[in-house]
N, C-alpha and C positions, 0 to 999 in steps of 0.2 A: 514323164519321160526324163531320164537323166541326160543332161547335156554335157556334163563334165565332172571332174573331181580334182581335188588337191589334198594332199596329205603330207604329214610330217611326223617327226618323232622328237624326243628330247634325249640328248646324250649328255652324260656327265664326264667332264674332263678328269684325267687322272689327278690324284692328290698333289703331285708336284707341279701341276698347272692350276691349282687352286680349287679343284673339285667344283667347277662352275657348270651350271646348266646351259646347254647350247641347244637352240631350236634348229633342227635339221630338216630342211624342205626336201622331202623324198621325191615327189613327183607331182605333175599337174597335167591334165589332159582336158581339152575342150573341143567338142565337135566343131568342124569348120564353119557351119552356118552360124554359130554362136560366137565366133571370135570377133575381136575388135568392137565389142559392145561394153567393155568394162567388167564383164563377168569374171574373167580370170583374175583381174586386179582385186575384185571384191572377195573372191575365194581366198586369195593370198592374204588380204587384210584380216579376214576372219581367222585364218590360221595363225597369223602373227598375234592377234588379240588373245587367242587361246594360249599361245606360248607365254605372253606377258602375264596372263592370269596365274601362270605356274612359275613365276619369278625367273624366267629365262633371261639371260643377260646379253645374248648374242644370237643372231640368226645366220644360218649358213645354207647353201644349196649348191648344186652342180648343174651343168648343162653340157650337152655335146657341142663341140666347137662349131658345127655347121647349123645349129638350131638358132636362127636369127630371131624367131618369135620369142624364145625364152630369154635371149640376151636383152631384147627391148623390155620385156616384162621385168626382169631383174633390175635394170637401170631405172625404169619408171618408178619402181618401188624403193629406190634408194640404196640398193645393194651395190657394192664396189668389188671389182676383181681383186683377188688376193693371191691366188695360186693358179699356176698353169701346170698341168700334168702331162707328161709324155709317156707314150707306150711304144713298144716294138715287139713284134712276134719273135720267138726264139729261133 
């Protein structure tokens, strides 16, 4: 049985930003009964190891403002808030 997933991609910055490889954390989902057991952290560590093996120099990710579980996960893994995005319907 699959209890969750985590996946990411590698993005290359434009040449005027140094053409650096950035590991972008696309998404993670873990079924509720399996949360708070370290499984999400381990999935994320494995993703970061995969990025490191491909010479990525920076990791990035996003979360919805009301997703407190994701916020705690990012902080526990050493991520820092860098950008706040605002939206408004037309």
